[in-house]
N, C-alpha and C positions, 0 to 999 in steps of 0.2 A: 167516401168518407175517409178521414185519415185514422191512422190506427190509435188505439186509447193510449193516452200519455202514461198510463201506470205500466202498460207491456214491459217495459225493462227491468223492473222491480218483481220480477216473478219468481226469482230463485232458481233457474235453471242451470244447469253445469256451467260452472265460471263465472256465474254472476255474482258471487260471493253470499248470497244468500240461503238460509236452510233450506234443504229439500223438505218437500211435506211428506210427514209420516205416512200418510195414507196412501199416497200416489200422485203421478203428475198427471193432469188433465189439460188437455188442448181446447178450446172453447173458440167458436166461430159465430159469429152473429154480424148484420150491417148496421145494427141499431145501439147506439151507447148505452141507453137505457137497460136494455135487457141484459148486456155486458155487464154493466155496473152491478144489478141484482144477482146475478150468477155469481159474480166476484164476491160479494158479502156472504153469499150462503155458501159457497163451495171453500172458500179459503178459510171461512171460520169452522169448518169440519175436519181441517187438519190436512187438506190438499195443497198442492204446490199447482199454481193456476198460469197456464199462458193465455192471454185473450188474443184474437186477431178478428179482422172483418171483411177478409175478402177469400176466395178460394186459393187464390195465388199464395197468399200470406201463409196459409194452410200448408200448402206442399213446400214451402220454403221451411216452416217451422218443424215438420216432419222429417225432412231430410237432413235437417241440423240438430234436431235432438229425440231422444227416445221419449215417448209417453205411453201411458199406462190406458188411456181411455182418450177418445175425442167425442166432443159434443158438436154438431155441425148443424147450422141452419140449411134447409132446402133452396132458399132462395135470397138473393144476394142484390141482383140489380133492381131499383125503383119500380113497381107497379109490375113486377113479375109475381105470378103464383103457379106456375105449373111444374116447379121443382125441379127442371132440369139442370140447372146450375148444380144443385146439391147432387143429384145422382151422377152427374159426370165427375165432381170431385171424389165421390164415394167410389166410383171405379179406379180413378188415380190412385187413391190412397190403398186401395187393394193392393194394386200392382207395386206402391212402394215398401209395404207392410202389410204383410197378409195374417199377421198376429195381433194387429191393432185392433180392438173393439170401437167399431164407429157406433155412435147412437145419434139420431137424426131427430131434427124438431121442426115440427110444422104448426103453423098459427092459422089455418084455414079449416079448422073442424071436421076434416075429411082424412079417412085412413087410406084413401087410394094412394096417394103418393107414398106415404108411408110404409104401404106394405109394397110397394115397388121395390122402397129403396131395403127393404128386407130382403126381397128377391135379389138384389144385387148386392147382397153382403153385409148390410148393417145388421147389429146384433139386437138393436130394440129401438123403440122412437118414444119421444116424450111431446106431447101437445102443450100449445101456448094458450092462455096461461095455464102454468105448470103447477102440480102439486110437488111443494117442497120435500116432502117425507118419501113419495114415490120417484122423485128424481134423484134424491138422495141414496135410496137403495139401489135404483138402477145403476149408480156410478159405482156403487160398492161391489156390486155383483160382476159388471165388467171387467173391474180392475182386478178382481181375482181371477177371472176368465183370462183375461189376457196374461196375467202372470203365470197362468197354469199352461198356457199353448207355448209360453217361451221356455219353460221349464222343460217340456216333452220335448220341443224341438232340440234343446240343447242336450238333453239326454239321449236321443237318437242320433245326434251328432257323436256323442262321447261313446256310443258304442260302435259306429261305424270306424272312429279314429282309435279306438282301445288295442293294445298290441298284444292283450290277453295275456301279460304276464301276470304271474301271481305274488302276493308279498312274500317276500324272502324273510328267513329266520335270521336274528338278530342274537348271536350268541357272543358274549364280551365278557367272559370271566377273566382274562388274564390282565396282569398289572398295566399293561400297556395300553389297554383298552378303559381302564377306569376313569382317567381325565374326559375321555369322551362320552362316556355315561354322565359325568357328572355336569358337563356343559348341554348334554341333550336333556336332561331333566330341568335344567333351569332356563330354556330358551323355547322348549317344546309349547308352552302353553301361550306365549307370547305371539303376537303377530310380527316379530323382527324378521328381515330378512335373515336367510343364512347361507352361507358360501361352504361347501364341502370340498374338501381337497384330499387327493390321495393317489395312488397310481390306478392303472386301469386293474378291475376285478377286486377293489378293497371293501366293496359292498356300499359304495356312495348313494344308490339310488334305496337299499335296505334302512339307513340312516334317514333318508328323505321320507319314505314311508313312515316310520316311526315317529319323527317330528310331526308329520300331519296327525296321525291316529289318537296321537296323546295332546292335540291343539285344540282350540274351540271350535274350529271350523273340520273338526273330524266327520260332522253328518254331512258336508259339502263335497265335492269332487276333489280328489287328487287327480291332477292332470300331468302328464309325462311327455316331453318332448325333447329328443335328441338333436338340437339344434347344429351340432356338428355335422349331422347327416344330411344338412339341408343346402341345396343349392341356394345361390343369392337370389335366381329367378323366383323362386318358390317361399324363400323365406318369410315375406309380409303375408302372404296370403295365409300359410300354415299359422302364424302367431295371431295376426288380426282379421282374418275371414276376407272374404270377398262378394262382390254382388254381382248377378248375372250381368254379364256383357262386360265383365271389367277387362278381360282378356279373351283370347281365342278359344279357350278352352272353358272358359267360365261360364257354364251351361245353364244353371242355377245359382243362387245365393249359398253361400257356405259361412258354417259359424268357426270362429278362428279358435285356436287354444286359451286365450285371454278369456272370451265369453264363456267358453266352457267351465272354466275354472271360477267364474264369478261366484263370491261368496265363499271359497275355498281355496285353493292351493296349487300353483302351477310350479312343475319340477323341470328345469331346463339343465339338462345334461350337456356336457362338453361345450360349456358356457365361453370357452377361450377363443372356440371358433367362430363366433358370430363374424360376418363381414363389417369392417369398420364402418362403412357407409351407412349400416343399420343399425348401429348400436346409438345412434341418436334417438331414433323412433322407439327403441326399447327403452331409454333412458326417460323420454318425455312419458309414458306410460306408467312408470315407476314414480314418478315426480307427482303427475295430476291425476293418474287413474283415467285419463281419457285417452280414446284411440278412435279412429275410423276404419272401417272395412276398405279395402283396396276397390277403387272406384267408387265410393262412397263419399259425399261431403258430412254426412250426418256423425255427428260427435257422440260416442256412447260410453256411458260411466261403467268402470268396474272395479272390484273391490277384490283384489288378489293379493295372496302371501306369495312373495318368490322364494322358492329353494333353488340353488343352482349348484353345480357340481364340475370339478374340471381336475386334470391330471398335470395342467399347465402352472407355472410360476405366475401368477396373474399380476403381482406386485412388478415384476420383472418384465411382462409384456407393458403393461402401464408407463413404466418408465422407459421403453424402447418405442413409445409413441404407437404400439401395435394393440392397444386395447385403452378405452377412455378412462381416464382416472376419475372423474365425476360418476362414472356409470359403476366401476368398481366400488366407490363409497357407498352407492345405493345397493349394490349386491352383499356386501361383506359387513353387515352390520354385526353379525357373528361370524367366525368363521371355525370351522371344526375339520382339524387335520386328523386323517385316518392313518395309523401305523400300517405299513406293508405285513403280510401272513408271517414272514420269515421274522418278524420282531414280536409277533404275539402267540410263540410256538405251545404254551398251554392251552390255548382255543383249538389247538388242530384237532386232537383226539375227538372233543364234543361237537365239531363241526363233520368232522368225517363220520361219526355215529348218527349224526341227523341225516347226512346225504345217503346214507348207505339205508338207511329205514325208508326215506322218501322213494329212492331209485327200486329197493327192492319191492315195495309195493306197486310200484306204477310198473314193472316188467314181471310181476307175479312170480317173484322167486324168494326161497328161503335163504337167509342170510343170517349166520349166527354172531360173524364178527371178522377180525382182521386177524392173519396169521402174525407171528411175533417179527419175521421178516418185514411184513407190510408195514406194522406198527412202526418200528425203526426207520424204515424210508420215508414214511410221511414227516418224521420228525427232522430228518437229516437233509431233507429236499430242500430247497431253496425259495420255491415258489414264485418263480417271474411273474406268473399269471395270478397271485394271490388266490382269494377265495373261489373265485370264478374257477380258475385251473382246478383246484381241490374237486370243487363239485363235478367237472368233468372226469377228472382221474377216478373218482368213486363210481361215477356211472358208467363208466367204461370196464372197471372191475367187476361191478356188479354183473354186467352182459358177459363178461369172458371167464368168470368163475365156473370150473368145473364142479365144484363141491359147495360147502356150506360157510367156508372160509374164504375171505380175499386173501390172495397172495400177493408179492411182490411182483411177479410177471403180469397179472392181471392188470395192475395198477398203469403200465405203460408209461413210466416216469422217464422224462428226457436227459436228465442230468446222469453222468457217469458214476456220480456219487451215490447214487440211487441204489445202483445195481451192486456195490460193493459198501454197502452202509457200515459207517462207524459205530461201534458201541461202545461209549465212553466209560460204561459202567465195567467195561473189561480193561481199561486203560490205568496205568500209571498215573501220579499225579502230572510228570513231566509230559507223559504222550497228551494229556488232555490240554495242558498248557500249549504246547506245540501246535495241535490241532487249531485252537481257538486263533492263535496267533496267524496261522494259514487262512482261516476263514475270514477274518477281519481284514488281512490284507486283499485277498480276491475280491470281496467285498467293495472295498474302495480303490481297487483296480491299482495297488501299490501305493496309495496316498497315504504315508505315514502319517501326517499331522490328523487326517480324518479317523485313520485306524487307531491312534492313541486315544483320541477324545472320544470315540466309539469304547474303548476298553477301560475309559478313565486312567490312564496312564499319563504320564508326561513323556513329552517326545523320546528324551533320553532314556528314560526307563524302558522304552519300547525298543529302542535300539540294543541297549543291553540284552534284553531277551532274545531279541532276533539273533544277536550273535551268539549267545549262549546255545541256540538250536539250531545253528548252522543256516538260517533263513536269511533271504535277501529280500528287497523291498516287495519284489513281484510276487513273493510267495512261496518261491521256489527254492531248493536249496543251495547254499553256496558250494564252492568246489575249491 
């Protein structure tokens, strides 16, 4: 018997039809009148239906799409009553997808075949002719069961792949951080993809955590993956998962990060380091929500919000053909640039106090605060490692402190300026100006244009001040 002509109109992924609100049902029977009756009953209750007439078509459908429940006949060839075809099919379905609930149908008034089917993994059975109420109740129960099984599997995989990191503190009281706060408040409730930009250690992951926590997806997972640390060989498996036997070490099915984040948020750190060859696969998921595990032809649908981060200039990378322009457009619906810590000095004492409290509690030490020398050093230090370096410096100081105050020597800062900190409150106005000019030139490596722009001066005005203080472009003194 040929496939029913209405099969392509089932609303499966990619068909253009709306998905059934109550679940996707795969029905298999060799009789057209049975399929027609089931189609009228099931689709009328809000299910998305895919009907086939043979075991081979069942396996083809399950390999291509994901279903919430399968309702299969035990007999297909004319004149057969043993149920062997259905039992063999049941075994194959269990191998393809162990979380798919299967309900068997039998028309012969005997429960022997149904009992054997239950022993082989079927979840329930329906006798023909069926009772509509019982059939619908069975489908509802099995759809819920199948979804629960898949949620459990996702949670187990999420625990295995969790890096154990906790949610970072978000302290942003400085003027430099106010634009960041404003953007976050506006975009967090939306589903817009966000690209977070900033130097290493500026807190990009903390921003991602805050965006997720303030979104409508907050009750669903936030899954984090540092794509910069992946070799090209494992990239696809980490993002999309794989099936058993897909490659040498694939000893079992594995759920990828996209499936783990289904309904929630996926944070991709160091996004600029994705191999160019793999960017097309990522783009496809962002465009369609469709993906396949490595080694599988089954298309899976995922609903994921993407947050990504990088310290690279992605626009320049795209211009130089190292990053796909169309992928960049998908990632940066909104961009959030994070300033380095040296440009948000007002936040340094607040961050230091938070880290001090955290590490003192962790190591069981009583710390009252910072010495005056340590406070000045924190404000004068350039913090090339940003907030992450500040966290590590305070942790070291807590461990090294011999009393209840953290001192300069406890911090172990690398910069020579930290060992002899500058006290601006003890300087004359000319001394302060000279110090600021020196710092600006050092920051921009002698580039007068950038230093002038940073200081809000014209180029000629900066040159006059440099001449008055006897400074040269490199920041040193003239002779």
